[in-house]
C-alpha positions as CSV (number, residue, x, y, z in Angstrom):
1,M,258.7,2.2,-108.1
2,A,262.5,3.4,-107.2
3,E,261.5,6.8,-109.0
4,L,257.4,7.4,-108.4
5,W,256.2,4.9,-107.0
6,Y,256.6,4.1,-103.6
7,R,256.9,7.9,-102.7
8,S,253.1,8.1,-103.1
9,T,252.3,5.7,-101.2
10,A,252.6,4.8,-97.2
11,L,255.2,2.0,-97.7
12,E,257.4,4.8,-95.7
13,D,256.2,4.7,-93.1
14,L,253.9,0.5,-93.1
15,L,258.1,-0.4,-93.8
16,G,260.1,1.2,-91.9
17,V,262.2,1.8,-95.2
18,S,262.8,5.8,-96.4
19,T,262.0,6.7,-99.4
20,E,266.4,7.6,-100.3
21,D,266.9,4.4,-99.2
22,I,264.3,2.9,-102.2
23,Y,266.5,3.0,-105.2
24,D,267.4,0.3,-108.3
25,E,270.0,-1.9,-107.7
26,R,268.3,-2.4,-104.6
27,L,264.7,-3.4,-106.2
28,Y,267.3,-5.5,-108.6
29,R,268.4,-7.8,-106.1
30,A,265.4,-8.0,-104.2
31,L,263.8,-10.0,-107.3
32,D,267.1,-11.7,-107.2
33,R,265.9,-13.2,-103.5
34,L,262.7,-13.7,-104.3
35,L,262.9,-15.9,-107.0
36,P,264.3,-19.1,-105.4
37,H,260.9,-19.7,-103.6
38,K,258.8,-19.3,-107.2
39,E,257.4,-22.5,-106.3
40,T,256.8,-22.3,-101.7
41,I,255.0,-19.0,-103.4
42,E,252.5,-20.8,-105.4
43,K,252.0,-23.7,-102.8
44,H,251.4,-21.4,-100.5
45,L,249.0,-19.1,-103.3
46,V,247.2,-22.2,-103.4
47,K,246.4,-22.7,-100.1
48,R,245.6,-20.0,-98.6
49,L,243.2,-18.3,-101.9
50,G,241.3,-21.6,-101.4
51,E,240.4,-21.3,-98.0
52,L,239.2,-17.5,-98.0
53,F,237.4,-18.0,-101.1
54,D,236.3,-22.0,-100.6
55,L,237.8,-22.6,-103.9
56,D,238.8,-25.9,-105.9
57,Y,240.7,-26.6,-108.2
58,D,239.2,-29.9,-109.9
59,L,239.2,-27.7,-113.6
60,L,242.1,-25.9,-115.0
61,L,242.5,-24.1,-117.3
62,Y,245.9,-23.7,-119.3
63,D,247.6,-21.7,-122.1
64,V,250.5,-19.9,-122.8
65,T,250.5,-16.4,-124.3
66,S,254.6,-14.5,-125.0
67,T,256.5,-11.2,-124.2
68,Y,259.1,-9.6,-126.1
69,F,261.5,-7.7,-124.7
70,E,263.8,-4.6,-125.8
71,G,267.6,-5.0,-126.3
72,V,269.5,-7.2,-125.5
73,A,268.6,-10.6,-123.7
74,D,269.6,-14.2,-122.5
75,P,269.6,-15.9,-125.8
76,S,269.3,-18.7,-123.9
77,I,265.9,-18.2,-123.3
78,A,264.5,-15.1,-125.7
79,K,264.3,-15.9,-129.3
80,R,262.0,-15.2,-131.9
81,G,259.0,-17.1,-132.2
82,Y,255.1,-16.6,-133.6
83,S,254.3,-14.2,-131.5
84,R,251.0,-13.0,-130.0
85,D,251.9,-9.1,-129.1
86,H,252.8,-8.9,-133.6
87,R,256.2,-7.6,-132.8
88,P,258.3,-10.1,-134.6
89,D,260.6,-7.8,-134.6
90,C,262.1,-8.3,-131.0
91,V,262.8,-11.1,-128.7
92,Q,260.2,-12.6,-126.8
93,V,259.2,-15.0,-123.8
94,N,255.9,-17.6,-123.6
95,I,255.1,-18.3,-120.4
96,A,252.6,-20.8,-119.5
97,L,249.4,-20.2,-117.1
98,V,247.7,-22.4,-115.3
99,V,244.8,-20.7,-113.7
100,S,240.6,-22.8,-112.2
101,R,237.6,-21.7,-113.2
102,E,237.5,-18.6,-111.2
103,G,240.6,-17.0,-113.0
104,M,242.4,-17.6,-109.7
105,P,245.8,-18.5,-110.6
106,L,247.9,-21.9,-109.7
107,G,250.8,-21.6,-110.9
108,Y,253.6,-21.4,-114.5
109,E,255.8,-21.9,-116.9
110,I,258.4,-20.5,-118.4
111,F,260.2,-21.3,-121.7
112,A,262.4,-20.3,-124.5
113,G,260.5,-18.2,-127.2
114,N,260.5,-20.0,-130.1
115,T,258.6,-23.1,-127.9
116,T,255.7,-24.2,-129.4
117,D,252.5,-25.3,-127.6
118,V,252.1,-27.9,-128.3
119,T,255.7,-29.6,-127.2
120,T,254.9,-27.7,-123.1
121,V,251.3,-29.9,-122.6
122,Q,253.1,-32.8,-120.5
123,Q,255.4,-31.1,-119.4
124,I,252.7,-28.4,-117.2
125,V,250.6,-31.0,-116.7
126,K,253.3,-33.1,-114.9
127,G,254.3,-31.0,-112.7
128,M,250.8,-28.7,-111.3
129,E,250.3,-32.1,-110.9
130,D,253.9,-33.1,-109.0
131,R,253.4,-30.0,-106.8
132,F,250.0,-29.4,-106.0
133,G,248.6,-33.1,-106.7
134,K,247.2,-35.5,-109.0
135,V,243.2,-35.8,-107.3
136,N,240.3,-35.8,-110.5
137,R,241.3,-33.1,-112.5
138,V,239.9,-32.1,-115.2
139,W,242.8,-30.1,-117.6
140,V,240.9,-27.0,-120.2
141,M,243.0,-26.1,-123.4
142,D,242.4,-25.3,-126.1
143,R,243.5,-26.4,-130.1
144,G,246.7,-25.1,-130.3
145,M,247.2,-27.9,-127.1
146,V,246.8,-31.3,-129.7
147,S,248.7,-33.6,-131.3
148,A,248.6,-37.0,-131.9
149,Q,251.1,-37.5,-129.3
150,N,249.5,-35.1,-126.3
151,M,246.3,-36.8,-126.9
152,A,247.7,-40.1,-126.2
153,W,249.9,-39.3,-123.6
154,L,246.1,-37.7,-121.7
155,N,244.0,-40.6,-122.1
156,S,246.8,-43.4,-121.8
157,T,247.8,-42.2,-118.5
158,G,244.0,-41.2,-117.5
159,R,243.4,-38.1,-116.9
160,R,240.6,-36.3,-118.1
161,Y,240.3,-33.3,-120.6
162,V,238.4,-30.6,-122.8
163,I,240.4,-29.5,-125.2
164,G,239.8,-27.6,-128.8
165,T,240.2,-28.3,-131.8
166,P,241.9,-27.7,-135.4
167,R,239.4,-26.7,-138.3
168,A,241.1,-29.3,-140.1
169,E,239.5,-32.5,-138.5
170,L,236.6,-30.1,-139.5
171,R,236.5,-32.1,-142.6
172,R,235.9,-35.8,-140.5
173,F,232.6,-34.4,-139.7
174,A,231.1,-32.4,-142.9
175,K,228.7,-35.7,-142.7
176,Q,227.4,-34.2,-139.6
177,I,227.7,-30.6,-139.5
178,A,225.3,-31.0,-143.0
179,E,222.6,-32.4,-141.7
180,K,220.1,-30.3,-139.9
181,T,219.2,-33.0,-137.0
182,D,220.2,-33.4,-134.2
183,W,221.2,-29.8,-133.5
184,R,220.4,-28.2,-129.8
185,Q,220.5,-24.9,-128.3
186,I,221.8,-24.6,-125.6
187,R,221.9,-20.4,-125.3
188,E,220.0,-17.9,-128.4
189,D,223.2,-18.6,-130.3
190,I,224.7,-21.9,-129.7
191,E,224.0,-24.7,-131.4
192,V,225.8,-28.0,-130.2
193,K,225.7,-31.5,-131.5
194,I,227.5,-34.7,-129.6
195,C,229.1,-36.9,-131.9
196,A,231.0,-40.4,-131.1
197,G,234.6,-40.9,-131.9
198,P,236.4,-43.4,-134.3
199,D,237.1,-46.1,-131.8
200,G,234.7,-45.1,-129.2
201,S,236.7,-43.2,-126.5
202,E,235.8,-39.8,-126.7
203,T,232.9,-37.6,-127.8
204,F,233.1,-34.5,-129.8
205,L,231.0,-31.6,-129.4
206,L,230.3,-29.8,-133.1
207,C,229.4,-26.3,-131.9
208,R,228.3,-23.7,-134.5
209,S,227.6,-19.9,-133.4
210,L,225.4,-17.7,-135.2
211,S,228.2,-14.5,-133.5
212,R,230.7,-16.4,-134.9
213,S,229.5,-17.2,-138.2
214,E,229.0,-14.1,-138.9
215,K,232.4,-12.9,-138.4
216,E,234.4,-15.4,-140.2
217,K,231.5,-14.1,-143.4
218,A,232.7,-10.7,-143.1
219,M,236.3,-12.3,-142.3
220,H,236.2,-14.2,-145.7
221,E,234.3,-11.3,-148.0
222,R,237.1,-8.6,-146.8
223,F,239.9,-11.6,-147.8
224,S,238.6,-12.1,-150.4
225,N,237.7,-9.3,-152.3
226,R,241.4,-7.4,-151.1
227,I,243.4,-10.7,-153.4
228,E,240.7,-9.9,-155.9
229,E,241.8,-6.6,-155.9
230,G,245.0,-7.7,-155.3
231,L,245.3,-10.2,-158.9
232,Q,242.6,-7.5,-160.8
233,S,245.5,-4.9,-160.5
234,L,247.9,-7.3,-161.1
235,G,246.3,-8.4,-164.3
236,R,246.2,-5.1,-165.0
237,R,249.7,-4.5,-165.5
238,I,250.8,-7.4,-167.1
239,E,249.0,-6.5,-169.4
240,Q,250.1,-2.9,-170.3
241,S,254.2,-3.8,-169.7
242,Q,256.0,-3.8,-172.8
243,S,258.4,-5.2,-172.1
244,A,258.6,-9.0,-170.8
245,L,258.3,-9.8,-166.9
246,D,260.1,-11.6,-164.1
247,R,258.3,-14.6,-164.0
248,G,260.2,-15.7,-159.9
249,A,259.2,-12.2,-159.7
250,L,255.2,-12.1,-159.4
251,E,254.8,-15.9,-158.3
252,R,256.3,-14.3,-155.4
253,Q,254.3,-11.4,-155.4
254,I,251.1,-13.2,-155.3
255,G,252.9,-15.5,-152.3
256,R,252.5,-12.1,-150.4
257,L,249.3,-11.6,-152.0
258,L,247.5,-15.2,-149.8
259,E,250.4,-15.0,-147.2
260,R,248.5,-11.4,-146.0
261,N,245.2,-13.1,-146.9
262,S,245.6,-16.9,-145.9
263,R,241.9,-16.5,-144.5
264,A,240.6,-17.2,-148.4
265,S,243.4,-17.5,-150.1
266,A,242.8,-21.7,-150.8
267,R,239.6,-19.5,-152.5
268,Y,241.6,-19.3,-155.7
269,S,242.9,-20.9,-158.0
270,I,245.7,-19.0,-159.9
271,S,248.2,-19.6,-162.7
272,L,251.0,-18.3,-164.3
273,T,251.6,-19.0,-168.1
274,Q,253.6,-18.1,-171.0
275,D,252.4,-16.1,-173.9
276,K,254.4,-14.7,-176.6
277,A,252.0,-12.9,-178.2
278,T,252.3,-10.3,-175.4
279,P,254.9,-7.8,-175.0
280,A,254.8,-9.6,-170.9
281,G,254.8,-12.9,-172.5
282,I,253.4,-13.7,-169.1
283,R,248.9,-13.8,-169.2
284,L,247.1,-13.9,-165.2
285,K,244.6,-16.8,-164.9
286,W,242.2,-17.2,-161.5
287,I,239.5,-18.4,-160.8
288,A,237.9,-19.1,-156.9
289,R,237.2,-22.6,-157.0
290,P,233.6,-23.2,-156.2
291,E,233.3,-26.1,-153.6
292,W,235.7,-23.6,-151.0
293,D,232.7,-21.2,-151.4
294,N,229.9,-24.7,-150.0
295,W,232.6,-25.4,-147.5
296,A,232.6,-21.9,-146.0
297,K,229.2,-21.5,-146.4
298,L,228.5,-24.3,-144.2
299,T,231.3,-24.4,-141.4
300,E,231.3,-20.5,-140.7
301,G,230.4,-20.4,-137.0
302,I,230.9,-23.8,-136.4
303,Y,234.7,-24.7,-133.4
304,I,234.6,-28.8,-132.2
305,L,235.6,-29.2,-128.8
306,R,236.7,-33.4,-127.7
307,S,236.9,-34.6,-124.3
308,N,237.8,-38.0,-122.2
309,I,234.4,-37.5,-120.6
310,H,231.6,-39.3,-121.6
311,D,228.6,-38.4,-118.6
312,W,228.9,-34.9,-118.9
313,T,225.7,-33.4,-121.3
314,D,227.2,-31.3,-124.1
315,E,226.0,-28.0,-122.5
316,E,228.8,-28.8,-119.5
317,L,230.6,-29.2,-121.8
318,W,231.2,-26.2,-124.3
319,K,230.6,-24.7,-120.5
320,T,233.7,-25.8,-120.0
321,Y,235.2,-24.7,-122.4
322,I,234.1,-21.4,-122.8
323,Q,236.3,-20.3,-118.9
324,L,239.0,-20.6,-120.7
325,S,238.4,-17.4,-121.7
326,E,239.7,-16.4,-117.8
327,A,243.0,-17.4,-118.9
328,E,242.6,-15.1,-122.2
329,A,241.4,-13.0,-119.6
330,A,244.7,-13.4,-117.1
331,F,247.1,-12.5,-120.1
332,R,245.3,-9.2,-121.5
333,I,245.0,-7.9,-117.5
334,Q,249.3,-8.3,-116.8
335,K,249.7,-7.2,-120.4
336,S,247.4,-4.0,-120.1
337,D,247.1,-3.7,-116.3
338,L,250.6,-5.3,-114.7
339,C,252.9,-4.5,-117.7
340,V,254.7,-7.5,-117.7
341,R,255.9,-6.2,-121.9
342,P,257.9,-4.9,-122.2
343,I,260.7,-6.3,-120.6
344,W,264.1,-4.8,-119.7
345,H,266.6,-7.4,-118.3
346,H,269.0,-9.2,-119.6
347,K,269.6,-11.7,-116.8
348,Q,267.6,-14.5,-117.4
349,D,266.8,-15.3,-113.6
350,R,266.2,-11.2,-113.4
351,I,263.9,-11.4,-116.3
352,K,261.9,-15.2,-114.6
353,A,261.8,-12.4,-111.1
354,H,259.9,-10.1,-113.4
355,I,257.7,-12.3,-115.1
356,L,256.9,-13.6,-110.8
357,I,256.2,-9.6,-109.6
358,C,253.5,-9.6,-112.5
359,F,252.4,-12.9,-111.9
360,L,252.1,-12.6,-107.6
361,A,250.8,-8.6,-109.1
362,Y,247.7,-11.3,-111.2
363,V,247.1,-13.3,-108.1
364,I,246.4,-9.9,-105.9
365,W,244.6,-8.0,-109.5
366,K,241.9,-11.2,-108.5
367,T,242.4,-11.1,-104.8
368,L,240.7,-8.1,-104.9
369,Q,237.8,-9.0,-107.7
370,Q,237.2,-12.1,-105.7
371,W,236.5,-9.6,-102.6
372,Q,234.8,-6.9,-104.8
373,S,232.9,-9.6,-106.6
374,R,231.6,-11.2,-102.9
375,A,230.9,-7.7,-101.5
376,G,229.2,-6.9,-104.3
377,L,230.3,-3.9,-105.9
378,G,231.1,-5.5,-109.2
379,D,234.4,-6.6,-110.2
380,S,236.2,-4.2,-112.5
381,P,239.3,-3.5,-109.8
382,R,240.1,-0.8,-111.5
383,T,237.3,1.1,-110.1
384,I,237.8,0.5,-106.6
385,L,241.6,1.4,-107.1
386,A,240.5,5.1,-108.9
387,E,237.9,5.3,-105.8
388,L,241.0,4.7,-102.9
389,S,243.8,5.9,-104.5
390,R,242.4,9.3,-103.6
391,I,242.7,9.6,-99.9
392,H,245.0,10.6,-98.8
393,A,247.8,11.1,-95.7
394,A,248.8,14.5,-94.2
395,D,252.1,15.0,-92.2
396,I,250.3,17.5,-88.4
397,V,253.6,19.2,-86.7
398,L,253.4,20.3,-83.6
399,P,255.8,22.3,-81.9
400,L,256.5,21.5,-78.5
401,D,256.4,23.8,-76.3
402,D,259.5,22.9,-74.2
403,G,261.3,26.2,-75.7
404,S,263.2,24.2,-78.5
405,K,262.5,24.0,-81.6
406,H,262.0,20.9,-82.2
407,E,258.5,19.2,-83.9
408,I,257.0,16.5,-83.5
409,T,255.6,15.2,-87.3
410,L,252.6,13.1,-87.5
411,R,251.7,11.4,-90.3
412,C,247.3,11.1,-90.6
413,V,245.2,9.5,-93.0
414,V,242.5,11.7,-93.6
415,R,238.9,10.7,-93.0
416,P,236.8,9.1,-96.1
417,D,234.8,11.1,-97.7
418,R,230.7,9.3,-97.4
419,E,231.7,7.5,-101.2
420,Q,234.8,6.5,-100.2
421,E,233.3,5.4,-96.5
422,L,230.4,3.1,-98.0
423,L,232.5,1.5,-100.1
424,L,235.8,0.6,-96.7
425,Q,232.4,-0.9,-95.3
426,R,231.3,-2.8,-98.1
427,L,234.9,-4.2,-98.0
428,G,235.4,-4.9,-95.2
429,L,238.0,-1.8,-94.7
430,T,239.2,-0.1,-91.6
431,L,241.2,2.5,-91.9
432,P,244.1,3.5,-89.2
433,E,244.1,7.7,-88.4
434,R,247.4,7.1,-88.4
435,L,250.2,5.2,-90.3
436,R,252.3,3.4,-87.9
437,P,255.4,1.3,-89.0
438,P,255.8,-2.1,-87.2
439,A,257.0,-2.6,-83.9
440,G,260.6,-3.2,-84.5
441,T,261.5,-2.1,-87.7
442,P,265.4,-0.9,-88.0
443,N,266.2,2.2,-88.7
444,V,262.8,4.2,-87.5
445,V,262.7,6.8,-83.7
446,A,259.5,6.1,-82.2
447,T,258.0,9.1,-81.4
């Protein structure tokens, strides 16, 4: 921003702050002044966005992501943990984001990089409700938030939810999955079946996706092939060895092979047995377990949702959960377009302020997207920004006719071309002819 961005915008004219006065340390100090107002800003945004776009916040989507650091960072918050950025070599911080069904952000919290998702639920739910009220909200979360403690807490406090369920729970519904009756098709490639919970307090929704089934089948085949190729290679090495081999080293090699291909690791029964008749002294044996194949074939493409809302249809439950993709999209946009990663700050408050800036940038992004969508211009702010970025300002220099060498410089906005003009009309925007700083702006001399 200090080196390139500020000078390429009209902010010098609009704010009355010259390019020379924008430098790193000034921007860092601005972060320090902004951070204490985080909750006040969030409350203002919820109110203002609700007014602008007639939004309601009855449905809240909650998800967690991580972003990593380059260099040294405050060890109280920057820690190693499960990296969604595939950077286990770096310390990280976790960000929990809450958005509306349209993806409009409500608020966020920051956790140390080694915090597991399941431990954040109660803090986030209580925090959001303390700030914005409890009302009659429905919480939508991914399966990473599920634990017996969290489910008991949500139910005992009367909070409503739709939550994904770990795949391990599929075993409980093996009979219902195998039965071909009571499945209802709600989309071209989606079938669902409602099942009652054990004590009747919850509804479980079995969902079968054809596209997901094909994807999981391909993954199982790919990982199975890799495991078998690795085992065959190891078997040949053992057979061809002319000296005794270390059993522990071979077991570790098998462990690494299964770890790299964990989605199919349970398919195989593998053993290393002593064999004094061979130079290696060891024989490798392995078989594919047919019961694993049968279960995989039965459950490929199936996932489970759980909810304590009993008056919704199966389609309403499924549609509600699918909207969790709005939270996932928010993380993708922040990481790609808004550059939340990597974080280069060292101090904890600067780290938090950096994330706040990216949160505010996402608010502006989603505001533009809503604005664009309601004007019938699609829903990709990138296209709007690319088109409007071609509108420039130019300086008109006029010499005074009083015989002096003084000049008047007027900064004017270049007239947009026809396509840009139509775009501005659809958005309800009017470009000024000249750029003037606000009245009373310090350090500005009127011309």
